[in-house]
C-alpha positions in Angstrom: -68.6 4.1 119.0 -70.8 6.8 120.5 -68.8 9.4 122.4 -69.9 12.7 123.9 -69.6 15.4 121.3 -67.3 18.3 121.9 -68.7 21.3 123.5 -69.7 23.9 121.0 -72.3 26.7 120.6 -74.7 24.6 118.6 -74.5 21.5 120.8 -75.1 23.3 124.1 -78.1 21.7 125.9 -81.0 23.8 126.4 -81.8 22.1 129.7 -79.7 21.4 132.8 -76.5 19.4 132.3 -78.1 16.5 134.2 -80.6 16.1 131.4 -77.9 15.4 128.7 -75.9 13.2 131.2 -79.1 11.2 131.9 -79.9 10.9 128.2 -76.4 9.7 127.4 -76.4 7.2 130.2 -79.8 5.7 129.2 -79.0 5.8 125.5 -75.7 3.9 126.0 -77.5 1.4 128.2 -80.1 0.8 125.5 -77.9 0.9 122.4 -77.3 -2.8 122.1 -81.1 -3.5 122.4 -81.8 -0.8 119.8 -79.2 -2.1 117.4 -80.6 -5.7 117.9 -84.1 -4.4 117.1 -83.1 -2.4 114.1 -80.9 -5.3 113.0 -83.8 -7.7 113.0 -86.0 -5.4 111.0 -83.5 -4.3 108.4 -81.4 -7.5 108.2 -77.9 -5.9 108.5 -76.0 -5.2 111.8 -73.8 -2.6 110.1 -76.8 -0.7 108.8 -78.4 -1.1 112.3 -75.4 0.4 114.0 -75.4 3.4 111.5 -79.0 4.0 112.0 -78.8 4.0 115.8 -75.8 6.3 115.5 -78.0 8.7 113.4 -80.7 8.4 116.0 -78.3 9.5 118.7 -77.2 12.4 116.6 -80.8 13.6 116.0 -81.5 13.6 119.8 -78.2 15.1 120.7 -78.7 18.1 118.3 -82.2 19.0 119.5 -83.5 19.9 122.9 -84.4 16.8 124.9 -88.2 16.0 125.3 -89.5 15.1 128.6 -90.9 11.5 128.5 -92.0 9.2 131.3 -89.7 6.3 130.4 -86.8 7.3 128.3 -85.5 3.8 127.6 -88.9 2.7 126.2 -89.1 5.9 124.1 -85.7 5.3 122.6 -86.6 1.7 121.7 -89.8 2.8 120.0 -87.8 5.6 118.1 -85.3 2.9 117.0 -88.1 0.7 115.6 -89.5 3.7 113.8 -86.1 4.7 112.3 -85.9 1.0 111.0 -89.3 1.3 109.4 -88.3 4.7 107.8 -85.1 3.1 106.5 -87.1 0.2 104.9 -89.6 2.6 103.4 -86.9 4.7 101.8 -85.1 1.6 100.6 -88.4 0.4 99.0 -89.0 3.8 97.4 -85.4 3.7 96.0 -85.9 0.2 94.6 -89.2 1.2 93.1 -87.7 4.3 91.5 -84.8 2.4 90.1 -86.9 -0.4 88.7 -87.8 1.5 85.6 -84.2 1.7 84.7 -83.4 -2.0 84.6 -82.6 -3.4 81.2 -84.9 -6.2 81.6 -87.8 -3.9 82.0 -86.9 -1.8 78.9 -87.9 -4.6 76.6 -91.3 -4.4 75.0 -94.2 -5.6 77.0 -95.2 -8.0 74.3 -92.6 -10.3 75.7 -94.1 -10.4 79.2 -96.8 -13.0 78.4 -94.3 -15.3 76.7 -91.9 -14.9 79.7 -94.9 -15.7 82.2 -95.7 -18.8 80.1 -92.1 -20.0 80.2 -91.9 -19.4 83.9 -95.0 -21.3 84.5 -93.7 -24.2 82.4 -90.3 -24.1 84.3 -92.3 -24.3 87.7 -94.3 -27.3 86.5 -91.1 -29.0 85.5 -89.5 -28.3 88.9 -92.6 -29.4 90.7 -92.8 -32.7 88.7 -89.0 -33.3 89.5 -89.6 -32.8 93.2 -92.6 -35.1 93.2 -90.3 -37.8 91.6 -87.7 -37.6 94.4 -87.6 -40.0 97.2 -89.7 -38.8 100.2 -86.7 -38.2 102.5 -84.9 -36.1 99.7 -88.0 -34.1 99.0 -88.6 -33.4 102.7 -85.0 -32.3 103.2 -85.2 -30.0 100.2 -88.5 -28.4 101.4 -87.1 -28.0 105.0 -84.1 -26.1 103.6 -85.5 -24.1 100.7 -89.1 -23.5 101.8 -88.8 -23.4 105.7 -85.3 -22.0 105.8 -83.7 -24.6 108.0 -80.0 -25.0 107.9 -78.4 -28.4 107.1 -77.3 -28.9 110.8 -80.9 -28.4 112.0 -82.3 -30.8 109.5 -79.8 -33.4 110.3 -80.5 -33.1 114.0 -84.3 -33.2 113.5 -84.2 -36.2 111.1 -81.4 -38.1 112.9 -79.0 -38.0 109.9 -75.5 -36.8 109.5 -74.9 -33.3 108.0 -73.1 -35.0 105.1 -76.1 -37.1 104.4 -78.3 -34.0 104.3 -75.9 -32.3 102.0 -76.0 -35.4 99.7 -79.8 -35.3 99.7 -79.8 -31.6 98.8 -77.4 -32.1 96.0 -79.6 -34.8 94.5 -82.7 -32.6 94.8 -80.9 -29.6 93.2 -79.5 -31.7 90.4 -83.0 -33.0 89.7 -84.4 -29.5 89.6 -81.6 -28.3 87.3 -82.1 -31.4 85.0 -85.8 -30.7 84.8 -85.1 -27.2 83.5 -82.9 -28.5 80.8 -85.3 -31.0 79.4 -87.1 -29.7 76.3 -90.8 -29.1 76.6 -92.7 -31.5 74.4 -94.7 -29.7 71.7 -98.4 -29.4 72.5 -101.1 -30.1 70.1 -103.3 -27.0 69.4 -106.5 -27.1 71.4 -105.2 -29.5 74.0 -104.8 -28.3 77.6 -102.1 -30.0 79.7 
């Protein structure tokens, strides 16, 4: 919860008291919109609340700038702080990637792993093609288009239980296709 910080020497506003009061009023009125904007970008409401709190503290600790529309300026700053957060997270992930055990293996395994992944993908695609049309459509709506079971059920005129059963059938087919041994290929023949 954002509250007015206690009066101290380093938090004294450089401008008239009305400037800080106006800023606080506008910030508090825009906080929910800023959190919603940041949450959409970073994908986490708790992180969004933290980032908006940090934005408040940044502004509170420095002299206020004069802008024509403070609420618009705050929303733009919230969007920018979300982008900065995503960039720093991306840099952190890229920095840590070199330390993952999977990546410390020799690079000679990479072509073999790519070949195996390609084979797995072909098996899953074949399993999906062999499914009944409705089951395949439900699977694609959920896994590719991100639809929830209830949305799919409503759109297709089915019960949610029926959608769940179709998804179970599709997932079992995909799993089974990955367990099937790959038939040996004759040298020189392309699949």
